[in-house]
C-alpha positions as CSV (number, residue, x, y, z in Angstrom):
1,X,0.0,-0.1,0.0
2,X,3.1,2.4,0.6
3,X,6.7,2.7,1.5
4,X,7.9,5.2,4.0
5,X,10.5,7.7,2.3
6,X,11.3,10.0,5.1
7,X,10.2,10.5,8.5
8,X,10.1,14.3,10.4
9,X,8.9,14.9,13.9
10,X,6.1,17.0,12.1
11,X,5.6,15.1,8.8
12,X,6.1,12.0,7.0
13,X,6.7,11.5,3.2
14,X,5.5,8.2,1.7
15,X,5.7,6.3,-1.6
16,X,2.0,5.5,-2.4
17,X,1.4,2.5,-4.4
18,X,-0.5,2.8,-7.8
19,X,-4.3,1.7,-7.2
20,X,-4.3,3.0,-3.8
21,X,-6.8,5.6,-2.9
22,X,-6.0,8.3,-0.3
23,X,-9.8,8.3,0.5
24,X,-11.7,5.6,1.8
25,X,-13.8,4.6,-1.4
26,X,-15.1,1.5,-3.2
27,X,-14.5,-0.5,0.0
28,X,-10.7,0.7,0.2
29,X,-8.9,0.7,3.6
30,X,-8.1,4.3,4.6
31,X,-4.4,5.1,3.5
32,X,-3.7,7.5,6.5
33,X,-5.0,5.1,9.0
34,X,-2.6,2.5,7.6
35,X,0.2,4.6,7.7
36,X,-0.6,6.0,11.3
37,X,-0.8,2.4,12.2
38,X,3.0,1.7,11.3
39,X,4.1,5.2,12.3
40,X,2.2,5.0,15.6
41,X,0.6,8.4,15.0
42,X,-2.9,8.9,16.6
43,X,-3.8,10.9,13.6
44,X,-2.4,12.0,10.4
45,X,-3.3,14.8,8.0
46,X,-3.7,14.8,4.2
47,X,-2.0,18.2,2.6
48,X,-2.3,17.4,-1.0
49,X,-3.7,14.5,-3.1
50,X,-2.8,12.0,-5.7
51,X,-5.1,10.2,-8.1
52,X,-5.8,6.6,-7.3
53,X,-4.0,5.3,-10.3
54,X,-0.7,7.5,-9.6
55,X,2.0,6.4,-7.3
56,X,4.9,8.2,-5.7
57,X,5.5,10.9,-3.1
58,X,2.8,11.8,-1.0
59,X,3.5,14.2,2.2
60,X,1.5,13.9,5.4
61,X,1.3,16.1,8.5
62,X,1.8,14.5,11.8
63,X,-0.4,17.5,13.5
64,X,-2.9,20.3,12.7
65,X,-0.4,23.1,12.8
66,X,2.0,21.5,10.4
67,X,-1.0,20.7,8.2
68,X,-2.1,24.1,8.0
69,X,1.7,25.4,7.1
70,X,2.2,22.8,4.3
71,X,-1.3,23.3,2.8
72,X,-0.8,26.9,2.5
73,X,2.6,26.2,0.6
74,X,0.3,24.2,-2.0
75,X,-2.4,26.5,-2.1
76,X,0.4,29.4,-2.8
77,X,2.4,27.0,-5.4
78,X,5.5,27.2,-3.4
79,X,5.8,23.6,-3.5
80,X,7.8,22.5,-6.3
81,X,6.6,19.3,-7.9
82,X,7.9,16.8,-10.8
83,X,6.0,13.9,-12.4
84,X,6.9,11.0,-14.6
85,X,4.7,9.6,-17.1
86,X,4.7,7.1,-20.0
87,X,2.6,8.0,-22.8
88,X,1.0,5.5,-25.2
89,X,1.7,7.5,-28.3
90,X,4.6,9.8,-29.8
91,X,3.2,13.2,-29.0
92,X,2.6,16.2,-31.2
93,X,5.7,18.0,-29.7
94,X,8.6,16.6,-27.7
95,X,8.5,19.4,-25.0
96,X,6.6,22.5,-24.2
97,X,4.1,24.2,-21.8
98,X,0.4,23.1,-22.1
99,X,-2.0,25.8,-20.8
100,X,-6.0,25.8,-20.9
101,X,-9.0,25.9,-18.7
102,X,-10.3,22.3,-17.6
103,X,-14.0,21.5,-18.0
104,X,-15.9,18.4,-17.0
105,X,-16.4,15.9,-20.0
106,X,-18.1,12.6,-20.0
107,X,-18.5,10.6,-16.7
108,X,-15.2,11.1,-14.7
109,X,-13.2,12.8,-17.2
110,X,-12.1,16.2,-17.8
111,X,-10.9,17.9,-21.1
112,X,-8.7,21.1,-21.9
113,X,-10.4,24.1,-23.1
114,X,-9.0,26.8,-25.4
115,X,-9.9,29.5,-22.7
116,X,-7.2,30.6,-20.2
117,X,-9.6,32.1,-17.5
118,X,-8.4,30.1,-14.8
119,X,-6.0,27.6,-16.5
120,X,-4.2,24.4,-15.8
121,X,-0.6,25.1,-16.6
122,X,1.9,22.0,-17.2
123,X,5.4,22.2,-18.6
124,X,6.9,18.8,-20.1
125,X,10.1,17.5,-21.5
126,X,10.2,13.9,-23.2
127,X,12.4,11.4,-24.4
128,X,11.8,8.0,-26.3
129,X,10.8,5.1,-24.3
130,X,9.6,1.7,-25.9
131,X,8.7,1.6,-29.5
132,X,5.9,3.6,-30.1
133,X,5.7,5.0,-26.6
134,X,7.3,8.3,-25.0
135,X,8.8,8.9,-21.4
136,X,7.4,12.4,-19.9
137,X,8.9,14.7,-17.1
138,X,6.2,17.2,-16.1
139,X,6.1,20.0,-14.0
140,X,2.7,21.2,-13.0
141,X,2.3,24.7,-12.0
142,X,-1.2,24.4,-11.0
143,X,-3.1,21.6,-9.0
144,X,-6.3,20.9,-11.1
145,X,-8.1,17.2,-11.0
146,X,-6.5,15.0,-13.6
147,X,-4.1,17.9,-14.8
148,X,-1.4,15.7,-16.1
149,X,-3.4,13.2,-17.5
150,X,-5.6,15.7,-19.6
151,X,-2.7,17.6,-20.7
152,X,-0.8,14.6,-22.1
153,X,-3.8,13.5,-23.9
154,X,-4.1,17.0,-25.4
155,X,-0.8,16.6,-27.2
156,X,-1.8,13.2,-28.1
157,X,-0.1,10.8,-25.9
158,X,-2.5,9.7,-23.3
159,X,-0.8,7.9,-20.5
160,X,-0.2,4.1,-20.7
161,X,-2.8,2.1,-18.9
162,X,-4.8,5.3,-18.0
163,X,-8.3,3.7,-17.2
164,X,-10.2,6.9,-18.3
165,X,-8.4,8.5,-20.9
166,X,-6.8,5.7,-22.7
167,X,-9.1,2.8,-22.0
168,X,-8.1,0.5,-25.1
169,X,-4.8,0.1,-23.5
170,X,-4.2,-2.9,-21.2
171,X,-1.1,-1.8,-18.9
172,X,-1.1,-3.4,-15.3
173,X,-1.3,0.3,-14.3
174,X,-1.7,3.7,-15.3
175,X,2.0,4.9,-15.6
176,X,2.0,8.4,-13.7
177,X,4.5,8.7,-10.9
178,X,4.9,11.5,-8.4
179,X,8.8,11.7,-8.7
180,X,10.1,14.7,-7.0
181,X,8.8,17.1,-4.1
182,X,10.6,20.3,-3.1
183,X,9.3,22.2,0.0
184,X,10.3,24.3,2.8
185,X,9.6,23.7,6.4
186,X,11.0,25.5,9.3
187,X,13.8,27.4,7.3
188,X,15.0,23.9,6.1
189,X,14.6,23.0,2.3
190,X,13.6,19.6,1.4
191,X,14.2,17.7,-1.9
192,X,12.6,14.2,-2.0
193,X,13.0,12.1,-4.8
194,X,11.0,8.8,-5.2
195,X,12.7,6.6,-8.2
196,X,10.1,4.2,-9.3
197,X,12.7,1.9,-10.7
198,X,13.7,1.2,-6.9
199,X,10.0,0.1,-6.0
200,X,9.0,-3.1,-8.0
201,X,5.1,-2.4,-7.0
202,X,5.4,0.6,-9.2
203,X,5.7,-1.1,-12.5
204,X,8.1,-3.0,-14.5
205,X,8.0,-0.6,-17.4
206,X,10.0,2.0,-15.6
207,X,13.2,-0.4,-15.6
208,X,13.0,-1.0,-19.2
209,X,16.6,0.1,-20.4
210,X,15.5,3.0,-22.6
211,X,13.1,4.1,-20.0
212,X,15.7,3.7,-17.2
213,X,18.1,5.8,-19.2
214,X,15.7,8.7,-19.5
215,X,14.8,8.6,-15.7
216,X,18.6,8.6,-15.0
217,X,19.2,11.9,-16.8
218,X,16.0,13.4,-14.9
219,X,17.2,12.8,-11.0
220,X,17.6,16.5,-10.3
221,X,14.7,18.0,-12.4
222,X,15.2,21.4,-10.9
223,X,18.7,21.7,-12.7
224,X,17.0,21.0,-16.2
225,X,16.2,23.8,-18.7
226,X,12.4,23.9,-18.9
227,X,10.3,25.4,-21.8
228,X,9.6,29.1,-21.5
229,X,6.6,29.8,-18.8
230,X,4.4,32.5,-20.3
231,X,3.1,35.3,-18.0
232,X,-0.4,34.7,-17.1
233,X,-2.5,37.2,-15.5
234,X,-3.6,35.6,-12.0
């Protein structure tokens, strides 16, 4: 269900396994209760979320005060996040910035609109993966529901195994992984990396030689040259 990556007196960082909900739904066990049982916390606080299919870094607060501090950082977009994804097709462009409002589509899905009133903003880089596939490194600047999943579909490369946006695929999981998280707490800077190649539960495709080579060059994504981020009115 999870691996503990970092324990601090005020917070815990875990690797959430794919297919695990952060909330109790469909009969799932409550993730926070399971973590608390291991860490001996009476209560843990969720300060951000990951989709059920998404694996990787999840930050949990160990008290209400810390939860407030960290939640505010996410709200102010001062937390830096990078995700890995494997796209099912060659994208329309190899790197760039995807910007647009998001609106409800059919059933549980969302779609990217051409308007930019309150847009989702996602930068991405990509390299070759398995034949016909693409490895992406994504940097979301907003926190919209399904943001990266919708963004990659919009450039023609829906995420491999995504049950909503790439239904024709039969991969064992949706290949989206919360890879790196950078944040400040109590005047300290934290950079947490969760390499999916080190966790077999995260999926075998991350360790394929061509995919692994791509991940290897992205282990410090904050040092990379990213596409230009246009100024957007807030």
